[in-house]
Backbone as a printed PyTorch tensor [residue, N CA C, xyz], in Angstrom:
tensor([[[-27.3320, -11.9300,   4.4700],
         [-26.1060, -11.2190,   4.1840],
         [-25.9720, -10.0170,   5.1140]],

        [[-24.7670,  -9.7920,   5.5360],
         [-24.4560,  -8.6610,   6.4110],
         [-23.8100,  -7.5560,   5.5810]],

        [[-24.1580,  -6.3160,   5.8850],
         [-23.5700,  -5.1740,   5.1960],
         [-22.4710,  -4.5730,   6.0520]],

        [[-21.3410,  -4.2840,   5.4250],
         [-20.2270,  -3.6190,   6.1000],
         [-19.7520,  -2.4650,   5.2220]],

        [[-19.0840,  -1.5190,   5.8490],
         [-18.5280,  -0.3890,   5.1140],
         [-17.0690,  -0.6860,   4.8060]],

        [[-16.6980,  -0.5180,   3.5410],
         [-15.3100,  -0.7200,   3.1370],
         [-14.7500,   0.6290,   2.6820]],

        [[-13.5300,   0.9010,   3.1020],
         [-12.8640,   2.1660,   2.7990],
         [-11.6870,   1.9160,   1.8700]],

        [[-11.5950,   2.7190,   0.8330],
         [-10.4020,   2.7870,  -0.0080],
         [ -9.9620,   4.2500,   0.0340]],

        [[ -9.0360,   4.5800,   0.8850],
         [ -8.6390,   5.9720,   1.1060],
         [ -7.8950,   6.6000,  -0.0590]],

        [[ -7.4140,   5.7970,  -0.9920],
         [ -6.5960,   6.3350,  -2.0830],
         [ -7.2800,   7.4510,  -2.8800]],

        [[ -8.5500,   7.2930,  -3.2890],
         [ -9.1730,   8.3820,  -4.0580],
         [ -9.7150,   9.5340,  -3.2010]],

        [[ -9.5950,   9.4620,  -1.8790],
         [-10.1420,  10.4970,  -0.9870],
         [ -9.5290,  11.8570,  -1.3030]],

        [[-10.3890,  12.8860,  -1.4090],
         [ -9.9220,  14.2410,  -1.6970],
         [ -9.8880,  15.1100,  -0.4350]],

        [[-10.2550,  14.5460,   0.7040],
         [-10.1610,  15.2640,   1.9750],
         [-11.2500,  16.2940,   2.2110]],

        [[-12.3890,  16.1680,   1.5470],
         [-13.4520,  17.1670,   1.6630],
         [-14.1870,  17.0950,   3.0040]],

        [[-14.1560,  15.9650,   3.6740],
         [-14.8200,  15.7300,   4.9630],
         [-16.3400,  15.8120,   4.9000]],

        [[-16.9240,  15.6970,   3.7100],
         [-18.3860,  15.6740,   3.6130],
         [-18.9790,  14.4940,   4.3780]],

        [[-18.2640,  13.3750,   4.4070],
         [-18.7380,  12.2120,   5.1460],
         [-18.8520,  12.5210,   6.6380]],

        [[-17.8440,  13.1500,   7.1930],
         [-17.8390,  13.4930,   8.6140],
         [-18.8860,  14.5440,   8.9470]],

        [[-19.0170,  15.5400,   8.0910],
         [-19.9990,  16.5990,   8.3250],
         [-21.4300,  16.0690,   8.2270]],

        [[-21.6800,  15.1750,   7.2790],
         [-23.0010,  14.5680,   7.1450],
         [-23.3220,  13.7230,   8.3690]],

        [[-22.3510,  12.9780,   8.8380],
         [-22.5160,  12.1590,  10.0420],
         [-22.8480,  13.0410,  11.2420]],

        [[-22.1270,  14.1130,  11.3970],
         [-22.3440,  15.0230,  12.5170],
         [-23.7390,  15.6380,  12.4790]],

        [[-24.1740,  16.0650,  11.3020],
         [-25.5120,  16.6490,  11.1660],
         [-26.6040,  15.6110,  11.4320]],

        [[-26.3910,  14.3930,  10.9680],
         [-27.3970,  13.3380,  11.1190],
         [-27.5740,  12.9290,  12.5700]],

        [[-26.4820,  12.7270,  13.2780],
         [-26.5700,  12.1420,  14.6130],
         [-26.4550,  13.1480,  15.7520]],

        [[-25.8390,  14.2970,  15.5050],
         [-25.6450,  15.2690,  16.5890],
         [-26.3270,  16.6040,  16.3260]],

        [[-26.9360,  16.7400,  15.1460],
         [-27.5960,  17.9930,  14.7540],
         [-26.6590,  19.1810,  14.9310]],

        [[-25.3920,  18.9420,  14.5980],
         [-24.3460,  19.9450,  14.7500],
         [-23.4160,  19.8260,  13.5360]],

        [[-23.1420,  20.9380,  12.8920],
         [-22.2840,  20.9330,  11.7130],
         [-20.8370,  21.1300,  12.1530]],

        [[-20.1530,  20.0290,  12.4410],
         [-18.7730,  20.1030,  12.9030],
         [-18.0910,  18.7550,  12.7920]],

        [[-16.7920,  18.7670,  12.9720],
         [-16.0010,  17.5480,  12.8160],
         [-15.6500,  16.8700,  14.1350]],

        [[-16.0470,  17.4440,  15.2520],
         [-15.6370,  16.9050,  16.5450],
         [-16.5090,  15.7600,  17.0450]],

        [[-17.7560,  15.7170,  16.6270],
         [-18.6660,  14.7020,  17.1420],
         [-19.2760,  13.8910,  16.0100]],

        [[-18.4570,  13.0960,  15.3480],
         [-18.9500,  12.2580,  14.2650],
         [-18.3390,  10.8650,  14.3960]],

        [[-18.8390,   9.9500,  13.6010],
         [-18.4370,   8.5440,  13.6880],
         [-17.5040,   8.1260,  12.5580]],

        [[-17.0240,   9.1030,  11.8080],
         [-16.0850,   8.8490,  10.7190],
         [-15.0750,   9.9950,  10.7010]],

        [[-13.8130,   9.6690,  10.5110],
         [-12.7800,  10.7060,  10.5110],
         [-11.9890,  10.6880,   9.2100]],

        [[-11.5310,  11.8760,   8.8250],
         [-10.6670,  12.0290,   7.6610],
         [ -9.4070,  12.7310,   8.1530]],

        [[ -8.2610,  12.0810,   7.9710],
         [ -6.9870,  12.6430,   8.4390],
         [ -6.0430,  12.8310,   7.2680]],

        [[ -5.3450,  13.9480,   7.2520],
         [ -4.3250,  14.1940,   6.2330],
         [ -3.0800,  13.4030,   6.6140]],

        [[ -2.5520,  12.6570,   5.6540],
         [ -1.3610,  11.8400,   5.9020],
         [ -0.0650,  12.5730,   5.6010]],

        [[ -0.0820,  13.4290,   4.5810],
         [  1.1440,  14.1000,   4.1810],
         [  0.8040,  15.3960,   3.4550]],

        [[  1.7970,  16.0870,   2.9960],
         [  1.5810,  17.3470,   2.2920],
         [  1.2740,  17.1540,   0.8090]],

        [[  1.2710,  15.9100,   0.3530],
         [  1.0070,  15.6230,  -1.0540],
         [ -0.4680,  15.3630,  -1.3280]],

        [[ -1.3260,  15.5570,  -0.3450],
         [ -2.7580,  15.4040,  -0.5500],
         [ -3.2990,  14.0070,  -0.3750]],

        [[ -2.6310,  13.2020,   0.4180],
         [ -3.1410,  11.8630,   0.7120],
         [ -3.8840,  11.9030,   2.0450]],

        [[ -5.0080,  11.1920,   2.1070],
         [ -5.8470,  11.1980,   3.2940],
         [ -6.1690,   9.7820,   3.7300]],

        [[ -6.5340,   9.6450,   5.0020],
         [ -6.9540,   8.3620,   5.5490],
         [ -8.3540,   8.5380,   6.1280]],

        [[ -9.2660,   7.6700,   5.7150],
         [-10.6360,   7.6940,   6.2150],
         [-10.7940,   6.5270,   7.1710]],

        [[-11.3940,   6.7980,   8.3310],
         [-11.5720,   5.7470,   9.3250],
         [-12.9950,   5.7870,   9.8700]],

        [[-13.6490,   4.6380,   9.8670],
         [-14.9700,   4.4820,  10.4790],
         [-14.7370,   4.0670,  11.9320]],

        [[-15.3060,   4.8110,  12.8640],
         [-15.1370,   4.5060,  14.2780],
         [-16.0840,   3.3940,  14.7170]],

        [[-15.7700,   2.7660,  15.8430],
         [-16.6030,   1.6860,  16.3780],
         [-17.9960,   2.1720,  16.7540]],

        [[-18.1560,   3.4660,  16.9460],
         [-19.4430,   4.0330,  17.3390],
         [-20.3800,   4.2620,  16.1540]],

        [[-19.9530,   3.9210,  14.9540],
         [-20.7370,   4.1370,  13.7290],
         [-22.1290,   3.5130,  13.8590]],

        [[-23.1420,   4.2600,  13.4320],
         [-24.5340,   3.8180,  13.5210],
         [-24.9960,   3.0480,  12.2790]],

        [[-24.1610,   2.9460,  11.2620],
         [-24.4380,   2.2220,  10.0190],
         [-25.6710,   2.7610,   9.2840]],

        [[-25.7650,   4.0860,   9.1910],
         [-26.8460,   4.7000,   8.4130],
         [-26.4620,   4.7940,   6.9440]],

        [[-25.1850,   4.6790,   6.6400],
         [-24.6200,   4.6720,   5.2880],
         [-24.7800,   5.9910,   4.5320]],

        [[-25.0640,   7.0720,   5.2150],
         [-25.1710,   8.3690,   4.5480],
         [-23.8140,   8.8410,   4.0400]],

        [[-22.7460,   8.4370,   4.7100],
         [-21.3940,   8.7930,   4.2670],
         [-21.1020,   8.1930,   2.8960]],

        [[-21.6370,   7.0060,   2.6500],
         [-21.4330,   6.3300,   1.3640],
         [-22.0960,   7.1250,   0.2420]],

        [[-23.3100,   7.5820,   0.4980],
         [-24.0650,   8.3100,  -0.5330],
         [-23.4960,   9.7030,  -0.8060]],

        [[-22.8700,  10.3460,   0.1810],
         [-22.4100,  11.7300,   0.0210],
         [-20.9830,  11.8130,  -0.5250]],

        [[-20.2030,  10.7600,  -0.4340],
         [-18.7870,  10.8050,  -0.8190],
         [-18.6260,  11.0650,  -2.3290]],

        [[-18.0080,  12.1980,  -2.7120],
         [-17.8560,  12.5210,  -4.1290],
         [-16.7740,  11.7020,  -4.8410]],

        [[-15.8780,  11.0860,  -4.0830],
         [-14.7990,  10.3190,  -4.7170],
         [-15.0180,   8.8070,  -4.6260]],

        [[-16.1430,   8.3980,  -4.0730],
         [-16.5200,   6.9760,  -3.9700],
         [-15.4800,   6.1300,  -3.2470]],

        [[-14.8590,   6.6880,  -2.2370],
         [-13.8720,   5.8930,  -1.4890],
         [-14.5190,   5.1160,  -0.3370]],

        [[-15.8130,   5.3580,  -0.0990],
         [-16.5550,   4.6350,   0.9370],
         [-17.6450,   3.8470,   0.2280]],

        [[-17.7240,   2.5460,   0.5070],
         [-18.7450,   1.7420,  -0.1500],
         [-19.3230,   0.7100,   0.8030]],

        [[-20.5240,   0.2550,   0.4670],
         [-21.1860,  -0.7990,   1.2220],
         [-20.8870,  -2.1220,   0.5340]],

        [[-20.4840,  -3.1020,   1.3230],
         [-20.1780,  -4.4300,   0.7910],
         [-21.0000,  -5.4430,   1.5750]],

        [[-21.6200,  -6.3600,   0.8720],
         [-22.3550,  -7.4300,   1.5200],
         [-21.4450,  -8.6390,   1.6730]],

        [[-21.4000,  -9.1800,   2.8770],
         [-20.5940, -10.3730,   3.1290],
         [-21.5210, -11.4910,   3.5810]],

        [[-21.1160, -12.7040,   3.2940],
         [-21.9090, -13.8590,   3.6900],
         [-21.7720, -14.0900,   5.1810]],

        [[-22.8920, -14.4430,   5.8040],
         [-22.8460, -14.8640,   7.2010],
         [-22.1820, -16.2330,   7.2560]],

        [[-21.5880, -16.5880,   8.3830],
         [-20.9030, -17.8770,   8.5030],
         [-21.8960, -19.0360,   8.3450]],

        [[-23.1720, -18.8150,   8.6500],
         [-24.1670, -19.8810,   8.5100],
         [-24.5050, -20.1510,   7.0610]],

        [[-24.2510, -19.2090,   6.1590],
         [-24.5780, -19.3670,   4.7510],
         [-23.4960, -20.0770,   3.9640]],

        [[-22.3770, -20.3930,   4.5530],
         [-21.2280, -20.9410,   3.8300],
         [-21.3090, -22.4560,   3.7310]],

        [[-21.9870, -22.9580,   2.7360],
         [-21.9760, -24.3740,   2.4040],
         [-22.3580, -25.3290,   3.5050]],

        [[-23.3470, -25.0020,   4.3060],
         [-23.8310, -25.9430,   5.2960],
         [-23.1420, -25.9170,   6.6380]],

        [[-22.3010, -24.9360,   6.8990],
         [-21.6840, -24.8550,   8.2180],
         [-22.7650, -24.5970,   9.2630]],

        [[-22.5750, -25.0820,  10.4530],
         [-23.5270, -24.9190,  11.5590],
         [-24.8990, -25.4870,  11.2280]],

        [[-24.9060, -26.5690,  10.5600],
         [-26.1930, -27.2210,  10.3220],
         [-26.4410, -27.4040,   8.9170]]])
């Protein structure tokens, strides 16, 4: 099984703890400019969009730190595991 990160931005509160944790883990810098996950404000009503960048290292620390549980790990089946495909 392969693990992927799934985002549901609806419950996001815009705290950016995911981005800050990513920055500290990989860049040893507490900032939002050099991280692998972004949080953007969509409107003035408090809606946010969370995006995992292609450069993500898949350490999953963002999943553990998110207070609103809008980031989660999901296991998906590999194509070889689907009922005998590829052999």
